[in-house]
TORKERO-621699 format. One record per atom (N, C-alpha, C, O, CB): atom name; residue number from 1; x, y, z; residue in one letter. Coordinates in steps of 0.2 Angstrom, whole numbers. Glycine has a CB too. Example, Ala and Ser with C-alpha at 12.3 -4.5 7.8 and 13.67 -1.06 7.14 Angstrom:
2
<atom N, 1, <66, -28, 39>, A>
<atom CA, 1, <62, -22, 39>, A>
<atom C, 1, <66, -16, 39>, A>
<atom O, 1, <71, -17, 42>, A>
<atom CB, 1, <57, -22, 45>, A>
<atom N, 2, <64, -11, 35>, S>
<atom CA, 2, <68, -5, 36>, S>
<atom C, 2, <64, 0, 39>, S>
<atom O, 2, <67, 6, 40>, S>
<atom CB, 2, <70, -3, 29>, S>
END
This chain:
89
<atom N, 1, <-18, 2, 115>, M>
<atom CA, 1, <-25, 3, 116>, M>
<atom C, 1, <-28, -4, 113>, M>
<atom O, 1, <-26, -6, 108>, M>
<atom CB, 1, <-28, 9, 112>, M>
<atom N, 2, <-33, -6, 117>, T>
<atom CA, 2, <-36, -12, 115>, T>
<atom C, 2, <-42, -10, 110>, T>
<atom O, 2, <-45, -5, 111>, T>
<atom CB, 2, <-39, -16, 121>, T>
<atom N, 3, <-43, -15, 105>, H>
<atom CA, 3, <-48, -14, 100>, H>
<atom C, 3, <-52, -20, 100>, H>
<atom O, 3, <-49, -26, 100>, H>
<atom CB, 3, <-45, -12, 93>, H>
<atom N, 4, <-58, -20, 98>, Y>
<atom CA, 4, <-63, -26, 97>, Y>
<atom C, 4, <-64, -25, 90>, Y>
<atom O, 4, <-65, -20, 87>, Y>
<atom CB, 4, <-69, -26, 102>, Y>
<atom N, 5, <-65, -31, 87>, I>
<atom CA, 5, <-67, -31, 80>, I>
<atom C, 5, <-75, -31, 79>, I>
<atom O, 5, <-78, -35, 83>, I>
<atom CB, 5, <-65, -38, 76>, I>
<atom N, 6, <-77, -27, 75>, A>
<atom CA, 6, <-85, -27, 74>, A>
<atom C, 6, <-86, -29, 67>, A>
<atom O, 6, <-82, -28, 62>, A>
<atom CB, 6, <-87, -19, 74>, A>
<atom N, 7, <-91, -33, 66>, I>
<atom CA, 7, <-93, -36, 59>, I>
<atom C, 7, <-99, -33, 57>, I>
<atom O, 7, <-104, -33, 61>, I>
<atom CB, 7, <-94, -44, 60>, I>
<atom N, 8, <-99, -29, 52>, L>
<atom CA, 8, <-105, -25, 49>, L>
<atom C, 8, <-108, -29, 44>, L>
<atom O, 8, <-104, -31, 39>, L>
<atom CB, 8, <-103, -18, 47>, L>
<atom N, 9, <-114, -30, 44>, V>
<atom CA, 9, <-118, -34, 39>, V>
<atom C, 9, <-124, -31, 37>, V>
<atom O, 9, <-127, -28, 41>, V>
<atom CB, 9, <-119, -41, 41>, V>
<atom N, 10, <-126, -31, 31>, P>
<atom CA, 10, <-132, -28, 28>, P>
<atom C, 10, <-138, -31, 32>, P>
<atom O, 10, <-138, -37, 33>, P>
<atom CB, 10, <-133, -28, 21>, P>
<atom N, 11, <-143, -27, 33>, S>
<atom CA, 11, <-149, -30, 36>, S>
<atom C, 11, <-155, -27, 32>, S>
<atom O, 11, <-154, -22, 27>, S>
<atom CB, 11, <-150, -28, 43>, S>
<atom N, 12, <-161, -29, 33>, D>
<atom CA, 12, <-167, -26, 30>, D>
<atom C, 12, <-168, -19, 30>, D>
<atom O, 12, <-170, -15, 26>, D>
<atom CB, 12, <-173, -30, 32>, D>
<atom N, 13, <-166, -16, 36>, D>
<atom CA, 13, <-167, -9, 37>, D>
<atom C, 13, <-160, -5, 38>, D>
<atom O, 13, <-160, 1, 40>, D>
<atom CB, 13, <-171, -8, 43>, D>
<atom N, 14, <-155, -7, 35>, G>
<atom CA, 14, <-148, -4, 35>, G>
<atom C, 14, <-143, -9, 36>, G>
<atom O, 14, <-141, -13, 32>, G>
<atom CB, 14, <-149, 2, 40>, G>
<atom N, 15, <-139, -8, 42>, W>
<atom CA, 15, <-133, -12, 44>, W>
<atom C, 15, <-134, -14, 51>, W>
<atom O, 15, <-136, -10, 55>, W>
<atom CB, 15, <-127, -8, 42>, W>
<atom N, 16, <-131, -20, 52>, R>
<atom CA, 16, <-130, -22, 59>, R>
<atom C, 16, <-123, -22, 60>, R>
<atom O, 16, <-119, -24, 56>, R>
<atom CB, 16, <-134, -29, 60>, R>
<atom N, 17, <-121, -20, 66>, A>
<atom CA, 17, <-114, -21, 69>, A>
<atom C, 17, <-114, -25, 75>, A>
<atom O, 17, <-117, -24, 80>, A>
<atom CB, 17, <-111, -14, 70>, A>
<atom N, 18, <-110, -31, 74>, L>
<atom CA, 18, <-109, -36, 79>, L>
<atom C, 18, <-102, -36, 82>, L>
<atom O, 18, <-97, -35, 78>, L>
<atom CB, 18, <-111, -43, 77>, L>
<atom N, 19, <-101, -36, 88>, I>
<atom CA, 19, <-95, -37, 91>, I>
<atom C, 19, <-94, -44, 94>, I>
<atom O, 19, <-97, -45, 100>, I>
<atom CB, 19, <-93, -31, 97>, I>
<atom N, 20, <-91, -48, 91>, P>
<atom CA, 20, <-91, -56, 93>, P>
<atom C, 20, <-89, -57, 100>, P>
<atom O, 20, <-91, -62, 103>, P>
<atom CB, 20, <-88, -59, 88>, P>
<atom N, 21, <-84, -53, 102>, D>
<atom CA, 21, <-81, -55, 108>, D>
<atom C, 21, <-84, -51, 114>, D>
<atom O, 21, <-82, -52, 120>, D>
<atom CB, 21, <-74, -52, 108>, D>
<atom N, 22, <-90, -48, 113>, M>
<atom CA, 22, <-94, -45, 118>, M>
<atom C, 22, <-101, -47, 118>, M>
<atom O, 22, <-105, -45, 113>, M>
<atom CB, 22, <-93, -37, 118>, M>
<atom N, 23, <-103, -52, 121>, P>
<atom CA, 23, <-109, -56, 121>, P>
<atom C, 23, <-115, -51, 120>, P>
<atom O, 23, <-115, -46, 124>, P>
<atom CB, 23, <-110, -61, 126>, P>
<atom N, 24, <-119, -52, 116>, D>
<atom CA, 24, <-125, -48, 115>, D>
<atom C, 24, <-124, -40, 113>, D>
<atom O, 24, <-128, -36, 114>, D>
<atom CB, 24, <-130, -48, 121>, D>
<atom N, 25, <-118, -39, 111>, C>
<atom CA, 25, <-117, -32, 109>, C>
<atom C, 25, <-118, -31, 101>, C>
<atom O, 25, <-114, -33, 97>, C>
<atom CB, 25, <-109, -30, 110>, C>
<atom N, 26, <-124, -28, 100>, E>
<atom CA, 26, <-126, -27, 93>, E>
<atom C, 26, <-129, -20, 92>, E>
<atom O, 26, <-132, -18, 97>, E>
<atom CB, 26, <-131, -32, 91>, E>
<atom N, 27, <-127, -17, 87>, A>
<atom CA, 27, <-130, -10, 85>, A>
<atom C, 27, <-132, -10, 78>, A>
<atom O, 27, <-131, -14, 74>, A>
<atom CB, 27, <-124, -5, 87>, A>
<atom N, 28, <-136, -5, 77>, H>
<atom CA, 28, <-139, -4, 70>, H>
<atom C, 28, <-138, 3, 68>, H>
<atom O, 28, <-137, 8, 72>, H>
<atom CB, 28, <-147, -6, 70>, H>
<atom N, 29, <-138, 4, 61>, G>
<atom CA, 29, <-137, 10, 58>, G>
<atom C, 29, <-140, 10, 51>, G>
<atom O, 29, <-140, 5, 48>, G>
<atom CB, 29, <-130, 13, 58>, G>
<atom N, 30, <-141, 16, 48>, S>
<atom CA, 30, <-144, 16, 42>, S>
<atom C, 30, <-138, 15, 36>, S>
<atom O, 30, <-140, 13, 31>, S>
<atom CB, 30, <-147, 23, 40>, S>
<atom N, 31, <-132, 16, 38>, D>
<atom CA, 31, <-126, 15, 34>, D>
<atom C, 31, <-121, 12, 38>, D>
<atom O, 31, <-121, 12, 44>, D>
<atom CB, 31, <-124, 21, 30>, D>
<atom N, 32, <-115, 10, 35>, P>
<atom CA, 32, <-110, 7, 38>, P>
<atom C, 32, <-107, 12, 44>, P>
<atom O, 32, <-105, 9, 49>, P>
<atom CB, 32, <-104, 4, 34>, P>
<atom N, 33, <-106, 18, 42>, D>
<atom CA, 33, <-103, 23, 47>, D>
<atom C, 33, <-107, 24, 53>, D>
<atom O, 33, <-105, 24, 58>, D>
<atom CB, 33, <-102, 29, 43>, D>
<atom N, 34, <-114, 24, 52>, S>
<atom CA, 34, <-118, 25, 58>, S>
<atom C, 34, <-119, 19, 62>, S>
<atom O, 34, <-119, 19, 68>, S>
<atom CB, 34, <-125, 27, 56>, S>
<atom N, 35, <-118, 13, 59>, A>
<atom CA, 35, <-118, 7, 62>, A>
<atom C, 35, <-112, 6, 66>, A>
<atom O, 35, <-112, 4, 72>, A>
<atom CB, 35, <-119, 1, 58>, A>
<atom N, 36, <-106, 8, 63>, K>
<atom CA, 36, <-100, 8, 67>, K>
<atom C, 36, <-100, 12, 73>, K>
<atom O, 36, <-97, 11, 78>, K>
<atom CB, 36, <-94, 10, 62>, K>
<atom N, 37, <-102, 18, 72>, L>
<atom CA, 37, <-103, 23, 78>, L>
<atom C, 37, <-107, 20, 83>, L>
<atom O, 37, <-106, 21, 89>, L>
<atom CB, 37, <-105, 30, 75>, L>
<atom N, 38, <-113, 18, 81>, A>
<atom CA, 38, <-117, 15, 86>, A>
<atom C, 38, <-114, 9, 90>, A>
<atom O, 38, <-115, 8, 96>, A>
<atom CB, 38, <-124, 12, 83>, A>
<atom N, 39, <-110, 5, 86>, A>
<atom CA, 39, <-107, -1, 89>, A>
<atom C, 39, <-101, 2, 94>, A>
<atom O, 39, <-101, -1, 100>, A>
<atom CB, 39, <-103, -5, 84>, A>
<atom N, 40, <-98, 7, 93>, S>
<atom CA, 40, <-93, 10, 97>, S>
<atom C, 40, <-96, 12, 104>, S>
<atom O, 40, <-94, 11, 109>, S>
<atom CB, 40, <-90, 16, 94>, S>
<atom N, 41, <-102, 15, 103>, N>
<atom CA, 41, <-106, 18, 109>, N>
<atom C, 41, <-108, 12, 113>, N>
<atom O, 41, <-108, 12, 119>, N>
<atom CB, 41, <-112, 22, 107>, N>
<atom N, 42, <-111, 7, 110>, S>
<atom CA, 42, <-113, 1, 113>, S>
<atom C, 42, <-108, -3, 117>, S>
<atom O, 42, <-109, -5, 122>, S>
<atom CB, 42, <-117, -4, 108>, S>
<atom N, 43, <-102, -3, 113>, L>
<atom CA, 43, <-96, -7, 117>, L>
<atom C, 43, <-94, -3, 123>, L>
<atom O, 43, <-93, -6, 128>, L>
<atom CB, 43, <-90, -7, 112>, L>
<atom N, 44, <-93, 3, 123>, R>
<atom CA, 44, <-91, 7, 128>, R>
<atom C, 44, <-96, 6, 134>, R>
<atom O, 44, <-94, 6, 140>, R>
<atom CB, 44, <-90, 15, 127>, R>
<atom N, 45, <-103, 7, 133>, Q>
<atom CA, 45, <-108, 6, 138>, Q>
<atom C, 45, <-107, -1, 141>, Q>
<atom O, 45, <-108, -2, 147>, Q>
<atom CB, 45, <-115, 7, 135>, Q>
<atom N, 46, <-106, -6, 137>, R>
<atom CA, 46, <-106, -13, 140>, R>
<atom C, 46, <-99, -14, 144>, R>
<atom O, 46, <-99, -17, 149>, R>
<atom CB, 46, <-106, -18, 134>, R>
<atom N, 47, <-94, -11, 142>, L>
<atom CA, 47, <-88, -11, 146>, L>
<atom C, 47, <-88, -8, 152>, L>
<atom O, 47, <-86, -10, 157>, L>
<atom CB, 47, <-82, -8, 142>, L>
<atom N, 48, <-92, -2, 152>, R>
<atom CA, 48, <-93, 1, 159>, R>
<atom C, 48, <-98, -3, 163>, R>
<atom O, 48, <-96, -3, 169>, R>
<atom CB, 48, <-96, 8, 158>, R>
<atom N, 49, <-103, -6, 161>, A>
<atom CA, 49, <-108, -9, 164>, A>
<atom C, 49, <-105, -16, 167>, A>
<atom O, 49, <-107, -18, 172>, A>
<atom CB, 49, <-114, -11, 160>, A>
<atom N, 50, <-100, -19, 163>, N>
<atom CA, 50, <-97, -25, 165>, N>
<atom C, 50, <-94, -25, 172>, N>
<atom O, 50, <-95, -29, 176>, N>
<atom CB, 50, <-92, -27, 160>, N>
<atom N, 51, <-89, -20, 173>, G>
<atom CA, 51, <-86, -19, 179>, G>
<atom C, 51, <-80, -24, 180>, G>
<atom O, 51, <-75, -22, 183>, G>
<atom CB, 51, <-91, -20, 185>, G>
<atom N, 52, <-81, -30, 178>, A>
<atom CA, 52, <-76, -35, 179>, A>
<atom C, 52, <-71, -34, 173>, A>
<atom O, 52, <-71, -30, 169>, A>
<atom CB, 52, <-79, -42, 179>, A>
<atom N, 53, <-66, -39, 173>, T>
<atom CA, 53, <-61, -39, 167>, T>
<atom C, 53, <-65, -41, 161>, T>
<atom O, 53, <-69, -46, 160>, T>
<atom CB, 53, <-56, -44, 168>, T>
<atom N, 54, <-65, -36, 156>, P>
<atom CA, 54, <-68, -38, 149>, P>
<atom C, 54, <-65, -44, 146>, P>
<atom O, 54, <-60, -46, 147>, P>
<atom CB, 54, <-68, -32, 145>, P>
<atom N, 55, <-69, -47, 141>, P>
<atom CA, 55, <-67, -52, 138>, P>
<atom C, 55, <-61, -50, 133>, P>
<atom O, 55, <-61, -44, 131>, P>
<atom CB, 55, <-72, -56, 133>, P>
<atom N, 56, <-56, -54, 132>, R>
<atom CA, 56, <-50, -53, 128>, R>
<atom C, 56, <-52, -53, 121>, R>
<atom O, 56, <-55, -58, 119>, R>
<atom CB, 56, <-44, -58, 129>, R>
<atom N, 57, <-51, -48, 117>, P>
<atom CA, 57, <-52, -48, 110>, P>
<atom C, 57, <-49, -53, 106>, P>
<atom O, 57, <-43, -54, 107>, P>
<atom CB, 57, <-51, -41, 107>, P>
<atom N, 58, <-52, -56, 101>, R>
<atom CA, 58, <-49, -61, 97>, R>
<atom C, 58, <-47, -57, 90>, R>
<atom O, 58, <-49, -52, 89>, R>
<atom CB, 58, <-54, -67, 95>, R>
<atom N, 59, <-43, -61, 87>, D>
<atom CA, 59, <-41, -58, 80>, D>
<atom C, 59, <-46, -60, 75>, D>
<atom O, 59, <-50, -64, 76>, D>
<atom CB, 59, <-33, -60, 78>, D>
<atom N, 60, <-46, -57, 69>, L>
<atom CA, 60, <-51, -58, 64>, L>
<atom C, 60, <-50, -66, 62>, L>
<atom O, 60, <-56, -68, 60>, L>
<atom CB, 60, <-49, -54, 58>, L>
<atom N, 61, <-45, -69, 61>, T>
<atom CA, 61, <-44, -76, 59>, T>
<atom C, 61, <-48, -80, 64>, T>
<atom O, 61, <-52, -85, 62>, T>
<atom CB, 61, <-37, -78, 59>, T>
<atom N, 62, <-48, -79, 71>, Q>
<atom CA, 62, <-51, -83, 76>, Q>
<atom C, 62, <-59, -82, 75>, Q>
<atom O, 62, <-63, -87, 76>, Q>
<atom CB, 62, <-49, -81, 83>, Q>
<atom N, 63, <-61, -76, 74>, I>
<atom CA, 63, <-68, -74, 73>, I>
<atom C, 63, <-71, -78, 67>, I>
<atom O, 63, <-76, -81, 67>, I>
<atom CB, 63, <-69, -67, 73>, I>
<atom N, 64, <-67, -77, 61>, A>
<atom CA, 64, <-69, -80, 55>, A>
<atom C, 64, <-70, -87, 55>, A>
<atom O, 64, <-74, -90, 51>, A>
<atom CB, 64, <-64, -77, 49>, A>
<atom N, 65, <-66, -91, 59>, T>
<atom CA, 65, <-66, -98, 59>, T>
<atom C, 65, <-71, -100, 65>, T>
<atom O, 65, <-72, -106, 66>, T>
<atom CB, 65, <-59, -101, 61>, T>
<atom N, 66, <-74, -96, 68>, D>
<atom CA, 66, <-79, -97, 74>, D>
<atom C, 66, <-86, -99, 70>, D>
<atom O, 66, <-90, -94, 70>, D>
<atom CB, 66, <-80, -92, 79>, D>
<atom N, 67, <-87, -104, 67>, R>
<atom CA, 67, <-93, -106, 63>, R>
<atom C, 67, <-99, -106, 67>, R>
<atom O, 67, <-104, -104, 65>, R>
<atom CB, 67, <-92, -113, 60>, R>
<atom N, 68, <-99, -107, 74>, E>
<atom CA, 68, <-105, -107, 78>, E>
<atom C, 68, <-107, -100, 78>, E>
<atom O, 68, <-113, -99, 77>, E>
<atom CB, 68, <-103, -110, 85>, E>
<atom N, 69, <-103, -95, 80>, W>
<atom CA, 69, <-105, -88, 80>, W>
<atom C, 69, <-107, -86, 74>, W>
<atom O, 69, <-112, -82, 74>, W>
<atom CB, 69, <-99, -84, 83>, W>
<atom N, 70, <-104, -87, 68>, M>
<atom CA, 70, <-106, -85, 62>, M>
<atom C, 70, <-113, -87, 60>, M>
<atom O, 70, <-117, -83, 57>, M>
<atom CB, 70, <-100, -87, 56>, M>
<atom N, 71, <-114, -94, 61>, S>
<atom CA, 71, <-120, -97, 60>, S>
<atom C, 71, <-126, -93, 64>, S>
<atom O, 71, <-131, -92, 61>, S>
<atom CB, 71, <-120, -104, 60>, S>
<atom N, 72, <-125, -93, 70>, R>
<atom CA, 72, <-130, -90, 75>, R>
<atom C, 72, <-131, -83, 73>, R>
<atom O, 72, <-137, -81, 75>, R>
<atom CB, 72, <-127, -91, 82>, R>
<atom N, 73, <-127, -79, 71>, N>
<atom CA, 73, <-128, -72, 69>, N>
<atom C, 73, <-129, -71, 62>, N>
<atom O, 73, <-130, -65, 59>, N>
<atom CB, 73, <-122, -68, 71>, N>
<atom N, 74, <-130, -76, 58>, D>
<atom CA, 74, <-131, -76, 51>, D>
<atom C, 74, <-126, -71, 47>, D>
<atom O, 74, <-128, -67, 43>, D>
<atom CB, 74, <-138, -74, 49>, D>
<atom N, 75, <-120, -72, 48>, V>
<atom CA, 75, <-115, -68, 45>, V>
<atom C, 75, <-112, -71, 39>, V>
<atom O, 75, <-110, -77, 39>, V>
<atom CB, 75, <-109, -67, 50>, V>
<atom N, 76, <-112, -68, 33>, D>
<atom CA, 76, <-109, -70, 27>, D>
<atom C, 76, <-103, -65, 26>, D>
<atom O, 76, <-104, -59, 24>, D>
<atom CB, 76, <-114, -70, 21>, D>
<atom N, 77, <-97, -67, 27>, F>
<atom CA, 77, <-91, -63, 26>, F>
<atom C, 77, <-91, -60, 19>, F>
<atom O, 77, <-87, -55, 18>, F>
<atom CB, 77, <-85, -67, 28>, F>
<atom N, 78, <-94, -63, 14>, S>
<atom CA, 78, <-93, -60, 7>, S>
<atom C, 78, <-97, -53, 7>, S>
<atom O, 78, <-96, -50, 2>, S>
<atom CB, 78, <-96, -65, 2>, S>
<atom N, 79, <-102, -52, 11>, K>
<atom CA, 79, <-106, -46, 12>, K>
<atom C, 79, <-104, -41, 18>, K>
<atom O, 79, <-107, -36, 19>, K>
<atom CB, 79, <-113, -48, 12>, K>
<atom N, 80, <-99, -44, 22>, A>
<atom CA, 80, <-98, -40, 28>, A>
<atom C, 80, <-92, -35, 27>, A>
<atom O, 80, <-88, -35, 22>, A>
<atom CB, 80, <-96, -45, 33>, A>
<atom N, 81, <-92, -30, 32>, I>
<atom CA, 81, <-87, -25, 32>, I>
<atom C, 81, <-84, -26, 39>, I>
<atom O, 81, <-88, -27, 44>, I>
<atom CB, 81, <-89, -18, 32>, I>
<atom N, 82, <-77, -26, 40>, V>
<atom CA, 82, <-74, -27, 46>, V>
<atom C, 82, <-71, -21, 49>, V>
<atom O, 82, <-68, -17, 45>, V>
<atom CB, 82, <-68, -33, 46>, V>
<atom N, 83, <-72, -19, 55>, A>
<atom CA, 83, <-70, -13, 58>, A>
<atom C, 83, <-67, -14, 65>, A>
<atom O, 83, <-69, -19, 68>, A>
<atom CB, 83, <-75, -7, 58>, A>
<atom N, 84, <-62, -10, 66>, A>
<atom CA, 84, <-59, -11, 73>, A>
<atom C, 84, <-62, -5, 77>, A>
<atom O, 84, <-62, 1, 75>, A>
<atom CB, 84, <-51, -10, 73>, A>
<atom N, 85, <-64, -7, 83>, I>
<atom CA, 85, <-68, -2, 88>, I>
<atom C, 85, <-63, -1, 94>, I>
<atom O, 85, <-62, -6, 97>, I>
<atom CB, 85, <-75, -4, 89>, I>
<atom N, 86, <-61, 5, 95>, P>
<atom CA, 86, <-57, 5, 101>, P>
<atom C, 86, <-61, 4, 108>, P>
<atom O, 86, <-67, 6, 108>, P>
<atom CB, 86, <-54, 12, 102>, P>
<atom N, 87, <-58, 1, 113>, A>
<atom CA, 87, <-61, -1, 119>, A>
<atom C, 87, <-62, 5, 123>, A>
<atom O, 87, <-67, 5, 128>, A>
<atom CB, 87, <-57, -6, 123>, A>
<atom N, 88, <-59, 11, 122>, S>
<atom CA, 88, <-60, 17, 126>, S>
<atom C, 88, <-60, 23, 121>, S>
<atom O, 88, <-57, 22, 115>, S>
<atom CB, 88, <-55, 18, 131>, S>
<atom N, 89, <-62, 29, 123>, G>
<atom CA, 89, <-61, 35, 119>, G>
<atom C, 89, <-67, 36, 116>, G>
<atom O, 89, <-68, 41, 113>, G>
<atom CB, 89, <-56, 34, 113>, G>
END
């Protein structure tokens, strides 16, 4: 089963969950668990809407060294939670 990595970071109103390999896939929740659930729902919706071959998921090392993505999304890994989100289910 394919998994995408979600990066959960604290925000002013709870938590943001970002999926770096799915452009513009972001979800919010009041706590990490609700943000992860929202990210899972958002990812499935985007995969269904995409219709084409989805982007290939990167591993955490590749994401963590993508300084452009990290800067653009204001990610500080010292405050982040990493979760694996299944592409289906």
